[in-house]
C-alpha positions in Angstrom: 161.4 11.1 190.3 160.0 14.5 189.2 158.1 15.0 186.0 161.0 16.6 184.2 163.3 13.8 185.4 161.0 11.2 183.9 160.8 13.1 180.6 164.6 13.5 180.4 165.1 9.8 181.3 162.6 8.8 178.7 164.2 10.9 176.0 167.6 9.4 176.7 166.3 5.9 176.6 164.5 6.4 173.2 167.5 8.3 171.7 170.0 5.6 172.7 167.6 2.9 171.5 167.4 4.5 168.1 171.0 5.5 167.7 172.8 2.7 169.5 170.3 -0.1 168.8 168.3 0.3 165.6 170.9 2.4 163.7 173.9 0.2 164.7 172.3 -3.1 163.9 173.8 -4.7 160.8 171.1 -7.3 160.2 167.9 -6.3 158.4 165.5 -8.6 160.3 166.9 -7.5 163.7 166.4 -3.9 162.6 162.8 -4.6 161.7 162.3 -6.3 165.1 163.9 -3.3 166.9 161.7 -0.9 165.0 158.6 -2.8 165.9 159.6 -2.9 169.6 160.2 0.9 169.6 156.5 1.6 169.7 155.7 -0.5 172.8 158.8 1.1 174.5 157.5 4.5 173.5 154.0 3.7 174.8 155.4 2.6 178.1 157.4 5.8 178.5 154.3 7.9 177.6 152.3 6.0 180.3 155.1 6.8 182.8 155.2 10.5 182.0 151.3 10.7 181.9 151.2 11.8 178.3 149.7 8.4 177.5 148.5 8.7 173.9 150.5 8.7 170.7 148.4 11.6 169.4 149.7 13.8 172.2 153.1 13.7 170.7 151.9 14.4 167.2 151.2 10.9 165.8 147.6 11.6 164.9 145.9 10.3 161.7 143.6 13.2 161.0 141.8 13.0 157.6 144.5 14.8 155.6 147.6 13.5 157.4 148.8 12.1 154.0 148.5 15.5 152.4 150.9 17.1 154.9 153.3 14.2 154.3 153.1 14.6 150.6 153.5 18.4 150.5 156.4 18.0 153.0 158.1 15.3 150.9 157.9 17.4 147.7 159.4 20.4 149.6 162.3 18.4 151.1 163.1 16.5 148.0 162.9 19.6 145.7 165.2 21.8 147.8 167.7 19.0 148.4 167.8 18.2 144.6 168.4 22.0 144.1 171.3 21.8 146.5 172.9 18.8 144.6 172.3 20.6 141.3 174.1 23.7 142.5 177.0 21.7 144.0 177.3 19.8 140.7 177.3 22.9 138.6 180.0 24.5 140.7 182.2 21.4 140.5 181.5 19.9 143.9 181.2 16.3 142.5 181.2 14.3 139.3 178.6 11.7 138.3 180.6 8.6 137.2 177.9 6.1 136.4 174.5 4.7 137.3 173.3 1.3 138.4 171.5 -1.2 136.2 167.7 -0.8 136.2 166.9 -3.7 138.6 169.6 -2.5 141.0 168.3 1.1 140.7 164.7 0.0 141.6 165.9 -2.1 144.6 168.2 0.7 145.8 165.4 3.3 145.5 163.0 1.1 147.4 165.6 0.5 150.2 166.3 4.3 150.3 162.6 5.1 150.5 161.9 2.6 153.3 165.0 3.1 155.5 164.9 6.8 155.3 161.1 7.0 156.1 161.6 4.8 159.2 164.7 6.8 160.3 163.2 10.2 159.7 159.9 9.2 161.4 161.6 7.8 164.5 164.0 10.7 164.8 161.0 13.2 164.4 159.1 11.3 167.2 162.0 11.7 169.6 163.4 15.1 169.1 160.2 17.0 168.1 157.0 15.0 168.9 158.2 13.9 172.3 159.6 17.3 173.2 156.6 19.3 172.1 154.2 16.7 173.6 155.7 17.0 177.0 156.6 20.6 177.2 154.2 22.7 175.1 151.6 22.9 178.0 154.2 23.7 180.6 156.6 26.3 179.2 156.2 29.0 176.5 156.2 27.4 173.1 159.1 29.6 171.9 161.3 27.8 174.4 159.9 24.4 173.4 160.9 25.3 169.8 164.4 26.3 170.8 164.9 23.2 173.0 163.7 20.9 170.2 165.9 22.7 167.6 169.0 22.3 169.8 168.3 18.7 170.6 168.0 17.9 166.9 171.3 19.6 166.1 173.1 17.7 168.9 171.4 14.4 168.0 172.5 14.8 164.4 176.1 14.3 165.5 175.3 10.6 165.8 175.4 10.5 162.0 177.8 13.3 161.0 180.1 13.7 164.1 180.3 16.8 166.2 181.7 20.0 164.7 180.7 23.7 164.6 179.9 23.5 160.9 177.7 20.4 161.2 175.9 21.9 164.2 175.2 25.1 162.4 174.0 23.2 159.4 171.6 21.1 161.6 170.3 24.2 163.3 169.4 25.8 160.0 167.9 22.6 158.6 166.0 22.0 161.9 164.1 25.3 161.4 161.9 23.9 158.7 161.3 20.6 160.5 160.6 22.2 163.9 158.3 24.9 162.4 156.3 22.2 160.6 155.3 20.5 163.8 154.8 23.8 165.6 152.4 25.0 162.8 150.5 21.8 162.3 150.6 20.1 165.8 151.4 16.7 164.2 154.5 15.0 162.8 153.4 14.4 159.2 154.6 17.7 157.5 157.8 17.5 159.5 158.4 13.8 158.6 157.5 14.5 154.9 160.2 17.2 154.6 162.7 15.1 156.5 161.9 12.0 154.4 162.0 13.9 151.1 165.5 15.5 151.7 166.8 12.2 153.0 165.6 10.3 149.9 167.3 12.8 147.7 170.5 12.4 149.8 170.1 8.6 149.4 169.9 8.8 145.6 173.3 10.3 145.5 174.9 8.6 148.5 172.9 5.5 149.4 171.5 4.6 152.8 173.5 5.7 155.9 176.4 3.3 156.4 176.2 2.0 152.9 179.4 1.3 151.1 177.8 0.8 147.7 176.9 4.4 147.1 173.7 5.8 145.7 171.6 5.1 142.6 173.7 7.7 140.9 177.4 7.0 141.6 179.4 10.1 142.4 182.9 11.2 143.2 183.1 14.2 145.5 185.8 16.9 145.1 187.4 19.0 147.9 184.7 21.5 149.1 185.4 25.2 148.8 184.0 27.8 151.2 181.5 28.8 148.5 180.2 25.2 148.1 179.9 24.9 151.9 177.8 28.0 151.9 175.4 26.4 149.6 174.7 23.8 152.3 173.6 26.6 154.6 171.8 28.8 152.1 169.5 26.1 150.6 168.0 24.9 153.9 167.6 28.6 155.0 165.6 29.3 151.8 163.6 26.0 152.4 162.6 27.4 155.8 161.4 30.7 154.3 159.5 28.7 151.7 157.9 26.5 154.4 157.0 29.6 156.3 155.3 31.2 153.3 153.5 28.0 152.5 152.4 27.4 156.1 148.7 27.8 155.3 148.8 24.9 152.8 149.3 22.4 155.6 146.3 21.0 157.4 146.2 21.3 161.1 
């Protein structure tokens, strides 16, 4: 099998493992086991494709990796909170009630944990894996575009495929893909991804949850104007990430 054949096969295996295995498992302990087994599987694929080391796909613990994660988290959370505030102000949803304090703490911990794992594994596959295998072989602008398209298509596992969802994912993916392009590691990318997902989880709960978020909401039919907010906010987030690019540690 050619190099590119091995890379494509490895990508498919990892993507199916995440989206058909980990994400579809309904038992917490089984999910934990599958997450732990993800990394030996990833290592085996990296050995097969000759990339070998985790650091070559952006999993590198340089001295300030936590700083990139923190800055990214603040950016992602802040812009997604701004999105929810705008949607609320323009009548996109109503806040009906909140959970009790113990329920709130448990829900927040679950949201923080599950969305960190989900964001990190997704970032490994659609960005770290792609950049790590292609950046030395084809012009980086094409690596950027390929990674961006793969992210938009991969997001259909969660949201279903539609033109509007794909456009939204492409715009959102600009910030995430630029973060790994600029820093060479996953941490700023994962921080942004994690932050916006945590904000999503506060209002909606973990993916697949039927109990709702920490703040219980009732959504109204979306107008064209409210849908545009979902495109405009991530676009401004990308512009902000671009302007703040020198704050990240490479």
